[in-house]
N, C-alpha and C positions, 0 to 999 in steps of 0.2 A: 356417563363417562367414568371410567375406573381410575384407580390411583396411578397406574403406569401411564395412561394417556395424559393425565394431569402432569406427571413428572416430565414426560417428553415435551409437552407443550410449554411448561415453565422453563425448561432448559433451552429449548429453541427460542423462546421469547427473550431470555437473558442474552443469548448469543446475538440475536437481532438487535437488541438494545446496545450491546457493545459495538456492533458494526456501525450503528448510527453515531455513537460517540466517536468512533474512528473516522467517520466521514466528516464530522465537525472539526476534529483535530487536523485532518488532512487539508480541508478547505482553509482553515486558519493559516496553516503553514504555507499553502499555495498562494494565498493573497498577501501574506506579510513577508515571506522570506525569498520570494522568487527573484528579486533583483540581486540579492546576495548570491543565490545559487547560480544565476546566469553570469554574474561577475567572476565567480571562481571557476566556472566550467566553460569558459569562452573558447577554449582550444579543442573541445570535444565535439566532433561533427554530429554525433547522435543526439547530443543535448541541444545544440543550436537549431537542429531541425524541429525540435519540440517547441520552439518559440512561437510557432503558428498557433498552438493551442492556448496561448496566453489570452487571446481575444475571442475564445470560443465559449465563454461562459463558465459556469461552475463545473459542468461535466468535462469540459476541455482542461480546466485547471486540475481536476482530479486525475485525469489521464496523464497530464504532464508530471504532477508530483509523484504519481505511482511509478511512472517510467524512470524518473530520476532516482527515486528510492531503490528501485530494482538495480539500476546501474551502480549505485553507490554501495549497496549491500553485497553484490556479487560482481565485482568489476573485471575479473580475470578474462572472461570470454571477450568482453568489449575492448580490453587493452590488447589482447592477442590479435584481434581482427582490425584494430586501428580506429574503432568507432568512438572510443573514449581515451582520453589522455591520462596516463598514470600521474603526471604532475598535477593535473587539475583535481583529481580525487585526493591526492595528498595535501593540496592547498586548502581544501575545505576546512572550515573551523570544526574542531572536534565535537562541539555541542550539536551543531547542525548535522554532522555526519552520524552521530549517535541517534539523534531523533529520526533521521531517515531510515536507518537500519531497523530501529524499533518499529517504525511505521510499517515497513515492508513485512517484517516477520510477524507482526501482530495481525495484519490482515490475512496473511497466509494461514496462520493458526486458526483465526476465527472462521474463515471459510471452510477450512478442513474440519473443524469441530462441528460446524453446521451440517456439513455433508455426512460426517460420522453419526451424528444424532439422528439424522433422517434415515440413513442406512440401517442402523440398529433398530430404530422404530419400525421400519418397513419389514425387516427380517423377523422381528418379534410379532408382527401382525398388529401393532398398535396404531399404525398410520394406514388409512385406507386409500 
């Protein structure tokens, strides 16, 4: 194994470790803040439909918190088509809203970085 393969392996491993940390943070938020989120987002049909995933185990909670984070971080389309209420988004506490936006953008960046490392490694011939 040469140095380039070690570098790509270490970088990929670091990104996977950060994704694991993201999963732990997202699950913690999904299990502790869900009542607050549903309390503030009760007038948004797209959010109330997600209540089904509350009883679907950890993967269901991850899906639910991911969808809510996506709606909170980019609400324009949902507000325009009526699936989320602008008042509900505005009524969310600033700390929770900030955490949700950071959660959404961090997972987007981590998955993009993992894909980029894989593509660069594949292009350079370091990954078989």
